[in-house]
C-alpha positions in Angstrom: -69.6 90.6 11.8 -71.6 93.4 12.6 -72.0 94.8 15.1 -75.6 97.5 16.0 -74.3 100.5 17.7 -76.1 102.7 19.6 -75.6 106.0 22.5 -76.6 106.1 25.4 -75.6 109.1 27.2 -71.4 109.1 27.4 -71.9 105.2 26.4 -70.8 103.1 23.0 -73.7 100.3 23.6 -72.7 97.6 20.5 -74.3 94.7 19.4 -73.1 91.7 17.9 -75.4 88.4 17.4 -74.2 85.0 16.7 -71.3 82.6 17.3 -67.8 84.4 17.6 -65.2 82.1 16.9 -62.4 80.9 15.5 -64.7 81.9 11.8 -65.8 85.1 12.6 -63.0 86.6 15.5 -61.0 87.9 13.0 -64.1 89.9 11.4 -66.0 90.7 15.3 -62.0 92.3 16.5 -62.4 94.2 13.0 -65.6 96.0 14.0 -65.0 96.4 17.1 -61.2 98.4 17.0 -62.1 101.9 15.8 -64.7 101.8 19.2 -61.9 100.9 21.2 -59.3 103.4 19.6 -62.3 105.8 21.2 -62.6 104.3 24.6 -60.0 106.6 26.8 -60.1 108.8 29.6 -62.6 110.8 29.0 -64.3 109.8 25.8 -67.4 106.7 25.3 -67.7 104.2 28.4 -68.3 100.4 26.2 -70.4 98.1 26.9 -70.7 95.3 24.3 -74.5 93.8 24.6 -73.9 90.2 24.4 -78.4 89.5 24.5 -77.9 88.0 20.5 -74.0 85.8 21.6 -74.6 82.4 21.5 -71.3 81.2 21.6 -67.5 82.0 22.1 -65.1 80.1 21.8 -61.1 81.1 23.2 -60.8 83.2 19.5 -63.4 85.1 20.2 -62.1 85.8 24.4 -59.1 86.1 23.4 -60.4 89.2 20.7 -62.0 90.7 23.7 -58.8 90.5 26.1 -56.7 92.0 24.2 -59.3 95.1 23.4 -59.6 95.5 27.4 -56.5 95.3 27.5 -56.3 98.5 25.3 -59.3 100.2 26.7 -57.7 100.1 30.1 -53.6 101.4 28.9 -55.9 103.8 26.8 -58.0 104.8 30.4 -61.0 104.2 29.1 -63.9 101.7 30.1 -64.8 98.0 28.5 -67.6 95.9 29.6 -69.9 93.2 28.7 -73.7 93.2 30.0 -76.2 90.6 29.4 -74.1 87.4 28.2 -76.3 84.2 27.7 -76.4 81.1 30.2 -73.4 78.9 28.0 -71.8 82.5 27.0 -71.5 83.3 31.3 -70.5 79.5 31.4 -67.6 80.5 29.3 -66.3 83.5 31.4 -66.7 82.1 34.4 -65.5 78.5 34.2 -62.1 80.1 31.9 -62.3 82.8 34.9 -62.5 85.5 32.0 -64.8 87.6 34.5 -62.0 88.9 36.6 -59.7 90.2 32.8 -63.0 91.9 32.4 -66.1 93.8 34.0 -69.7 91.6 33.6 -72.3 92.6 33.9 -75.7 90.4 34.5 -78.6 93.5 32.4 -77.5 95.9 30.5 -79.1 98.5 32.3 -76.8 97.7 34.9 -73.5 97.8 32.8 -75.3 101.6 32.4 -75.9 102.4 35.7 -72.5 101.3 36.3 
């Protein structure tokens, strides 16, 4: 899975697209890993722009949970922003909004 990357001040914004499910979760994890490794105290914040994510399964949520735990252990900050309605519903039903910071818009995430 390709992650389009842009730097905005001290924040790295990664923009995946499509579906994050059983078929793509490992590829997403591998693509995300080097960015999460640099998400540490005194280094870059990491925001995942989910504007183009149309679906996420439990396998995808697991990848996010592990990335959030790693970032937190390193003293870093990882957040997601701009969830599509179906993806937001999945986050809410699974109570994943309690696991990591979820912003309504990318602008809100960059300001926060």
